[in-house]
N, CA, C and O atoms as CSV, one atom per row, in Angstrom:
chain,resi,resn,atom,element,x,y,z
A,1,MET,N,N,41.928,-59.249,-122.451
A,1,MET,CA,C,42.928,-60.326,-121.937
A,1,MET,C,C,44.269,-59.338,-121.100
A,1,MET,O,O,44.702,-59.668,-119.995
A,2,TYR,N,N,44.871,-57.895,-122.011
A,2,TYR,CA,C,45.916,-57.398,-121.187
A,2,TYR,C,C,44.996,-56.717,-119.686
A,2,TYR,O,O,45.290,-56.754,-118.491
A,3,PHE,N,N,43.712,-56.079,-120.471
A,3,PHE,CA,C,43.257,-55.456,-119.238
A,3,PHE,C,C,42.825,-56.238,-118.022
A,3,PHE,O,O,42.664,-55.638,-116.960
A,4,VAL,N,N,42.638,-57.474,-118.105
A,4,VAL,CA,C,42.326,-58.278,-116.627
A,4,VAL,C,C,43.999,-58.829,-116.279
A,4,VAL,O,O,44.396,-59.099,-115.145
A,5,PHE,N,N,44.391,-58.869,-116.871
A,5,PHE,CA,C,46.237,-58.826,-116.059
A,5,PHE,C,C,46.530,-57.726,-115.745
A,5,PHE,O,O,47.146,-57.793,-114.682
A,6,ALA,N,N,46.430,-56.691,-116.091
A,6,ALA,CA,C,46.908,-55.165,-115.759
A,6,ALA,C,C,45.773,-54.982,-113.812
A,6,ALA,O,O,46.131,-54.654,-112.681
A,7,PHE,N,N,44.179,-55.483,-114.518
A,7,PHE,CA,C,43.480,-55.109,-113.094
A,7,PHE,C,C,43.515,-55.988,-111.903
A,7,PHE,O,O,42.991,-55.717,-110.823
A,8,VAL,N,N,44.301,-57.267,-112.245
A,8,VAL,CA,C,44.665,-57.658,-110.968
A,8,VAL,C,C,46.181,-57.531,-110.325
A,8,VAL,O,O,46.387,-57.502,-109.112
A,9,ALA,N,N,47.109,-57.466,-111.241
A,9,ALA,CA,C,48.507,-56.947,-110.544
A,9,ALA,C,C,48.303,-55.253,-110.096
A,9,ALA,O,O,49.226,-54.905,-109.360
A,10,ILE,N,N,47.390,-54.235,-110.356
A,10,ILE,CA,C,47.087,-53.230,-109.474
A,10,ILE,C,C,46.345,-53.655,-108.425
A,10,ILE,O,O,46.798,-53.154,-107.396
A,11,ALA,N,N,45.574,-54.228,-108.253
A,11,ALA,CA,C,44.320,-54.829,-107.563
A,11,ALA,C,C,45.814,-55.962,-106.341
A,11,ALA,O,O,46.207,-55.320,-105.367
A,12,VAL,N,N,46.130,-56.692,-106.425
A,12,VAL,CA,C,47.895,-57.051,-105.565
A,12,VAL,C,C,48.409,-56.065,-105.431
A,12,VAL,O,O,48.254,-55.821,-104.234
A,13,VAL,N,N,49.049,-55.134,-105.945
A,13,VAL,CA,C,49.676,-54.075,-105.546
A,13,VAL,C,C,48.975,-53.108,-104.275
A,13,VAL,O,O,49.478,-52.787,-103.198
A,14,ALA,N,N,47.935,-52.858,-104.712
A,14,ALA,CA,C,46.961,-52.170,-104.036
A,14,ALA,C,C,46.944,-52.844,-102.215
A,14,ALA,O,O,47.030,-52.180,-101.183
A,15,GLY,N,N,46.835,-54.001,-102.330
A,15,GLY,CA,C,46.414,-54.998,-101.085
A,15,GLY,C,C,47.669,-54.880,-100.385
A,15,GLY,O,O,47.738,-54.982,-99.160
A,16,ASN,N,N,48.796,-54.640,-101.232
A,16,ASN,CA,C,49.818,-55.215,-100.404
A,16,ASN,C,C,50.242,-53.529,-100.158
A,16,ASN,O,O,51.412,-53.740,-99.841
A,17,LEU,N,N,50.147,-52.479,-100.108
A,17,LEU,CA,C,50.437,-51.377,-99.838
A,17,LEU,C,C,49.403,-51.551,-98.513
A,17,LEU,O,O,49.748,-51.822,-97.363
A,18,ILE,N,N,48.185,-51.343,-98.956
A,18,ILE,CA,C,47.356,-51.649,-97.507
A,18,ILE,C,C,48.178,-52.278,-96.033
A,18,ILE,O,O,48.186,-51.929,-94.852
A,19,ALA,N,N,48.852,-53.411,-96.846
A,19,ALA,CA,C,49.101,-54.532,-95.727
A,19,ALA,C,C,50.252,-53.866,-95.352
A,19,ALA,O,O,50.618,-54.443,-94.328
A,20,THR,N,N,51.193,-52.787,-95.659
A,20,THR,CA,C,52.015,-52.328,-95.594
A,20,THR,C,C,51.816,-51.210,-94.460
A,20,THR,O,O,52.376,-51.121,-93.368
A,21,VAL,N,N,50.993,-50.509,-94.963
A,21,VAL,CA,C,50.467,-49.139,-94.425
A,21,VAL,C,C,49.797,-49.586,-92.712
A,21,VAL,O,O,49.784,-48.973,-91.644
A,22,ALA,N,N,49.378,-50.724,-93.069
A,22,ALA,CA,C,48.413,-51.415,-91.219
A,22,ALA,C,C,49.560,-51.877,-90.440
A,22,ALA,O,O,49.629,-51.657,-89.231
A,23,ILE,N,N,50.479,-52.522,-91.097
A,23,ILE,CA,C,52.207,-53.458,-90.366
A,23,ILE,C,C,52.812,-52.016,-89.999
A,23,ILE,O,O,53.145,-52.009,-88.814
A,24,LEU,N,N,52.995,-51.109,-90.475
A,24,LEU,CA,C,53.797,-50.070,-90.112
A,24,LEU,C,C,53.311,-49.195,-88.989
A,24,LEU,O,O,53.933,-48.912,-87.965
A,25,ARG,N,N,52.145,-48.823,-89.326
A,25,ARG,CA,C,50.914,-48.361,-88.527
A,25,ARG,C,C,50.841,-49.241,-87.024
A,25,ARG,O,O,50.871,-48.590,-85.980
A,26,SER,N,N,50.780,-50.211,-86.995
A,26,SER,CA,C,51.015,-51.010,-85.772
A,26,SER,C,C,51.966,-50.484,-84.934
A,26,SER,O,O,52.921,-49.871,-85.413
A,27,ASP,N,N,51.799,-50.685,-83.370
A,27,ASP,CA,C,52.836,-49.794,-82.362
A,27,ASP,C,C,52.849,-51.575,-81.637
A,27,ASP,O,O,53.554,-51.960,-80.704
A,28,PHE,N,N,51.831,-52.397,-82.436
A,28,PHE,CA,C,52.146,-53.785,-80.953
A,28,PHE,C,C,53.427,-54.812,-81.333
A,28,PHE,O,O,53.837,-55.649,-80.529
A,29,TYR,N,N,54.056,-54.603,-82.816
A,29,TYR,CA,C,55.208,-55.367,-82.567
A,29,TYR,C,C,56.327,-54.767,-83.259
A,29,TYR,O,O,56.364,-53.732,-83.923
A,30,SER,N,N,57.595,-55.942,-82.871
A,30,SER,CA,C,58.955,-55.217,-82.595
A,30,SER,C,C,59.152,-54.784,-83.819
A,30,SER,O,O,58.295,-54.876,-84.698
A,31,PRO,N,N,60.723,-54.084,-84.043
A,31,PRO,CA,C,60.974,-53.653,-85.480
A,31,PRO,C,C,61.347,-54.876,-86.459
A,31,PRO,O,O,61.315,-54.834,-87.689
A,32,LEU,N,N,61.737,-56.056,-85.594
A,32,LEU,CA,C,62.184,-56.916,-86.384
A,32,LEU,C,C,60.434,-57.925,-86.777
A,32,LEU,O,O,60.477,-58.825,-87.615
A,33,GLN,N,N,59.643,-57.728,-86.356
A,33,GLN,CA,C,58.148,-58.300,-86.307
A,33,GLN,C,C,57.721,-57.841,-87.543
A,33,GLN,O,O,57.131,-58.518,-88.384
A,34,ARG,N,N,58.051,-56.603,-87.639
A,34,ARG,CA,C,57.701,-55.634,-89.137
A,34,ARG,C,C,57.999,-55.883,-89.764
A,34,ARG,O,O,57.327,-56.299,-90.708
A,35,ARG,N,N,59.856,-55.800,-89.724
A,35,ARG,CA,C,60.164,-56.382,-91.252
A,35,ARG,C,C,59.866,-57.699,-91.830
A,35,ARG,O,O,59.650,-57.778,-93.039
A,36,LEU,N,N,59.826,-59.038,-90.865
A,36,LEU,CA,C,59.393,-60.431,-90.900
A,36,LEU,C,C,57.859,-59.913,-91.773
A,36,LEU,O,O,57.788,-60.687,-92.728
A,37,GLN,N,N,56.953,-59.190,-91.810
A,37,GLN,CA,C,55.854,-59.147,-92.464
A,37,GLN,C,C,55.762,-58.765,-92.980
A,37,GLN,O,O,55.044,-59.325,-93.808
A,38,LEU,N,N,56.217,-57.362,-93.396
A,38,LEU,CA,C,56.790,-56.903,-94.921
A,38,LEU,C,C,57.201,-57.597,-95.668
A,38,LEU,O,O,56.832,-57.661,-96.840
A,39,ALA,N,N,58.333,-58.483,-94.973
A,39,ALA,CA,C,59.183,-59.686,-96.113
A,39,ALA,C,C,58.083,-60.232,-96.772
A,39,ALA,O,O,58.021,-60.303,-97.999
A,40,LEU,N,N,56.695,-60.854,-95.561
A,40,LEU,CA,C,55.889,-62.067,-95.873
A,40,LEU,C,C,54.517,-61.286,-96.880
A,40,LEU,O,O,53.679,-61.925,-97.517
A,41,VAL,N,N,54.567,-60.431,-96.825
A,41,VAL,CA,C,53.298,-59.427,-97.538
A,41,VAL,C,C,54.511,-59.285,-98.931
A,41,VAL,O,O,53.888,-60.095,-99.617
A,42,TRP,N,N,55.537,-58.957,-99.713
A,42,TRP,CA,C,55.867,-58.875,-100.787
A,42,TRP,C,C,56.458,-59.947,-101.352
A,42,TRP,O,O,56.938,-59.887,-102.484
A,43,LEU,N,N,56.481,-61.169,-100.521
A,43,LEU,CA,C,57.134,-61.881,-101.258
A,43,LEU,C,C,56.170,-63.210,-101.171
A,43,LEU,O,O,56.184,-63.959,-102.148
A,44,ILE,N,N,55.430,-63.500,-100.180
A,44,ILE,CA,C,53.984,-64.317,-100.958
A,44,ILE,C,C,52.658,-63.351,-101.021
A,44,ILE,O,O,51.865,-63.609,-100.115
A,45,PRO,N,N,52.308,-62.440,-101.778
A,45,PRO,CA,C,51.610,-61.390,-101.896
A,45,PRO,C,C,50.033,-61.188,-101.627
A,45,PRO,O,O,49.550,-60.134,-101.213
A,46,VAL,N,N,49.294,-62.372,-101.928
A,46,VAL,CA,C,48.251,-62.617,-101.855
A,46,VAL,C,C,47.922,-63.110,-100.555
A,46,VAL,O,O,47.158,-62.397,-99.905
A,47,VAL,N,N,48.383,-64.320,-99.954
A,47,VAL,CA,C,48.398,-64.605,-98.981
A,47,VAL,C,C,48.983,-63.752,-97.774
A,47,VAL,O,O,48.512,-63.461,-96.674
A,48,GLY,N,N,49.787,-63.559,-98.191
A,48,GLY,CA,C,51.014,-62.567,-97.160
A,48,GLY,C,C,49.854,-61.482,-96.286
A,48,GLY,O,O,49.567,-61.291,-95.105
A,49,ALA,N,N,49.264,-60.754,-98.050
A,49,ALA,CA,C,48.956,-59.351,-97.351
A,49,ALA,C,C,47.591,-59.691,-96.414
A,49,ALA,O,O,47.218,-58.882,-95.565
A,50,ALA,N,N,46.938,-60.863,-96.630
A,50,ALA,CA,C,45.663,-60.996,-96.273
A,50,ALA,C,C,46.120,-61.537,-94.759
A,50,ALA,O,O,45.684,-61.012,-93.735
A,51,CYS,N,N,46.861,-62.423,-94.756
A,51,CYS,CA,C,47.235,-63.078,-92.904
A,51,CYS,C,C,47.917,-61.553,-92.375
A,51,CYS,O,O,47.330,-61.066,-91.409
A,52,CYS,N,N,49.087,-60.771,-92.916
A,52,CYS,CA,C,49.160,-59.579,-92.265
A,52,CYS,C,C,48.164,-58.634,-91.527
A,52,CYS,O,O,48.263,-58.342,-90.336
A,53,ILE,N,N,47.019,-58.110,-92.524
A,53,ILE,CA,C,45.969,-57.382,-92.503
A,53,ILE,C,C,45.276,-58.365,-91.493
A,53,ILE,O,O,44.858,-57.681,-90.559
A,54,SER,N,N,45.097,-59.182,-91.376
A,54,SER,CA,C,44.252,-60.234,-90.061
A,54,SER,C,C,44.855,-59.982,-89.054
A,54,SER,O,O,44.162,-59.592,-88.114
A,55,PHE,N,N,46.184,-60.082,-88.859
A,55,PHE,CA,C,46.932,-60.083,-87.807
A,55,PHE,C,C,47.389,-58.600,-87.402
A,55,PHE,O,O,48.226,-58.516,-86.504
A,56,ALA,N,N,46.911,-57.437,-87.987
A,56,ALA,CA,C,47.351,-56.458,-87.328
A,56,ALA,C,C,45.494,-55.836,-86.962
A,56,ALA,O,O,45.285,-55.064,-86.026
A,57,SER,N,N,44.571,-56.251,-87.701
A,57,SER,CA,C,43.193,-55.770,-87.246
A,57,SER,C,C,42.820,-56.292,-85.530
A,57,SER,O,O,42.353,-55.725,-84.542
A,58,LEU,N,N,43.313,-57.666,-85.837
A,58,LEU,CA,C,43.486,-58.383,-84.153
A,58,LEU,C,C,43.938,-57.816,-83.132
A,58,LEU,O,O,43.456,-57.907,-82.003
A,59,HIS,N,N,45.145,-57.027,-83.536
A,59,HIS,CA,C,46.057,-56.774,-82.534
A,59,HIS,C,C,45.870,-55.279,-82.274
A,59,HIS,O,O,46.624,-54.705,-81.489
A,60,LYS,N,N,44.565,-54.419,-83.119
A,60,LYS,CA,C,44.343,-53.333,-82.914
A,60,LYS,C,C,43.986,-52.496,-81.598
A,60,LYS,O,O,42.888,-52.746,-81.099
A,61,ARG,N,N,44.833,-51.474,-80.942
A,61,ARG,CA,C,44.331,-51.308,-79.444
A,61,ARG,C,C,42.946,-49.889,-79.853
A,61,ARG,O,O,42.952,-49.246,-80.903
A,62,PRO,N,N,42.033,-49.733,-78.858
A,62,PRO,CA,C,41.371,-49.056,-79.161
A,62,PRO,C,C,41.909,-47.873,-78.376
A,62,PRO,O,O,42.736,-47.891,-77.464
A,63,ILE,N,N,40.978,-46.365,-79.165
A,63,ILE,CA,C,42.427,-45.658,-78.403
A,63,ILE,C,C,40.876,-45.242,-77.136
A,63,ILE,O,O,39.707,-45.477,-77.443
A,64,PRO,N,N,41.221,-44.745,-76.064
A,64,PRO,CA,C,40.172,-44.038,-75.144
A,64,PRO,C,C,39.830,-43.047,-75.595
A,64,PRO,O,O,40.593,-42.302,-76.211
A,65,ARG,N,N,38.413,-42.775,-75.360
A,65,ARG,CA,C,38.242,-41.587,-75.519
A,65,ARG,C,C,37.536,-40.931,-74.020
A,65,ARG,O,O,36.520,-41.406,-73.512
A,66,PRO,N,N,38.229,-39.869,-73.512
A,66,PRO,CA,C,37.751,-39.173,-72.630
A,66,PRO,C,C,35.938,-39.044,-72.462
A,66,PRO,O,O,35.269,-38.790,-73.463
A,67,ASP,N,N,35.448,-39.196,-71.449
A,67,ASP,CA,C,33.892,-39.056,-71.151
A,67,ASP,C,C,33.701,-37.650,-70.001
A,67,ASP,O,O,34.500,-36.714,-69.964
A,68,LYS,N,N,32.879,-37.730,-69.411
A,68,LYS,CA,C,32.247,-37.201,-68.049
A,68,LYS,C,C,33.178,-37.572,-66.821
A,68,LYS,O,O,33.680,-36.655,-66.172
A,69,ASN,N,N,33.431,-38.954,-66.470
A,69,ASN,CA,C,34.342,-39.527,-65.634
A,69,ASN,C,C,35.628,-38.841,-65.981
A,69,ASN,O,O,36.467,-38.525,-65.138
A,70,PHE,N,N,35.727,-38.647,-67.150
A,70,PHE,CA,C,37.374,-38.414,-67.368
A,70,PHE,C,C,38.325,-37.338,-66.899
A,70,PHE,O,O,38.479,-36.389,-67.667
A,71,PRO,N,N,39.119,-37.341,-65.527
A,71,PRO,CA,C,39.511,-35.867,-65.061
A,71,PRO,C,C,39.917,-34.844,-65.983
A,71,PRO,O,O,40.517,-35.005,-67.046
A,72,GLY,N,N,39.405,-33.450,-65.300
A,72,GLY,CA,C,39.741,-32.571,-66.479
A,72,GLY,C,C,41.684,-32.352,-65.972
A,72,GLY,O,O,42.483,-33.121,-65.437
A,73,PRO,N,N,41.784,-31.032,-66.443
A,73,PRO,CA,C,43.159,-30.662,-66.673
A,73,PRO,C,C,43.728,-29.768,-65.210
A,73,PRO,O,O,44.789,-29.161,-65.059
A,74,ASP,N,N,42.897,-29.908,-64.512
A,74,ASP,CA,C,42.933,-29.125,-63.490
A,74,ASP,C,C,42.920,-29.857,-61.696
A,74,ASP,O,O,43.178,-29.420,-60.575
A,75,PHE,N,N,42.469,-31.154,-62.271
A,75,PHE,CA,C,42.556,-32.326,-61.605
A,75,PHE,C,C,43.189,-33.466,-60.827
A,75,PHE,O,O,42.710,-34.596,-60.924
A,76,PHE,N,N,44.399,-33.186,-59.945
A,76,PHE,CA,C,45.168,-33.945,-59.918
A,76,PHE,C,C,44.930,-35.041,-58.232
A,76,PHE,O,O,44.380,-34.803,-57.156
A,77,GLN,N,N,45.679,-36.250,-58.797
A,77,GLN,CA,C,45.498,-37.390,-57.645
A,77,GLN,C,C,46.610,-37.314,-57.053
A,77,GLN,O,O,47.549,-37.999,-57.458
A,78,LEU,N,N,46.769,-36.331,-55.793
A,78,LEU,CA,C,48.336,-36.563,-55.061
A,78,LEU,C,C,48.283,-37.767,-53.927
A,78,LEU,O,O,47.252,-38.242,-53.451
A,79,PRO,N,N,49.165,-38.012,-53.720
A,79,PRO,CA,C,48.947,-38.867,-52.521
A,79,PRO,C,C,49.038,-38.033,-50.856
A,79,PRO,O,O,49.866,-37.230,-50.425
A,80,GLY,N,N,47.600,-38.739,-50.112
A,80,GLY,CA,C,48.165,-38.005,-49.063
A,80,GLY,C,C,46.561,-36.502,-49.554
A,80,GLY,O,O,46.402,-35.613,-48.718
A,81,GLY,N,N,46.026,-36.493,-50.304
A,81,GLY,CA,C,44.592,-35.185,-50.243
A,81,GLY,C,C,45.072,-34.582,-50.798
A,81,GLY,O,O,44.457,-34.241,-51.809
A,82,GLU,N,N,46.752,-33.875,-50.570
A,82,GLU,CA,C,46.811,-32.983,-50.829
A,82,GLU,C,C,46.247,-32.151,-52.437
A,82,GLU,O,O,46.502,-32.869,-53.404
A,83,ALA,N,N,45.648,-30.990,-52.764
A,83,ALA,CA,C,45.354,-30.425,-54.004
A,83,ALA,C,C,44.521,-31.307,-55.136
A,83,ALA,O,O,44.754,-31.261,-56.344
A,84,ASN,N,N,43.372,-32.224,-54.419
A,84,ASN,CA,C,42.832,-32.802,-54.527
A,84,ASN,C,C,41.098,-32.331,-55.407
A,84,ASN,O,O,39.990,-32.442,-54.882
A,85,GLY,N,N,41.351,-31.898,-56.600
A,85,GLY,CA,C,40.220,-31.008,-56.974
A,85,GLY,C,C,39.639,-30.390,-56.297
A,85,GLY,O,O,40.015,-30.145,-55.150
A,86,PRO,N,N,38.231,-29.828,-56.957
A,86,PRO,CA,C,37.686,-28.812,-55.962
A,86,PRO,C,C,36.850,-28.973,-54.818
A,86,PRO,O,O,36.528,-27.993,-54.146
């Protein structure tokens, strides 16, 4: 019986830690919003963590990756056409 309680407690703490990391890594929210979300996660453990992880995944911004059309380091777009690429 104690094993089940210990397992549930460890699962809740692990979920809260994952939600905490997701909130702290997000650059979408202001510092006040982050503090409020962290309070929600730790004061209402399961529901708060699920909500905050859901919100963090909705606002995840994709990292642009360079491709063949991406300008190289020796390419500059200057007004008037001076020093524009080779």
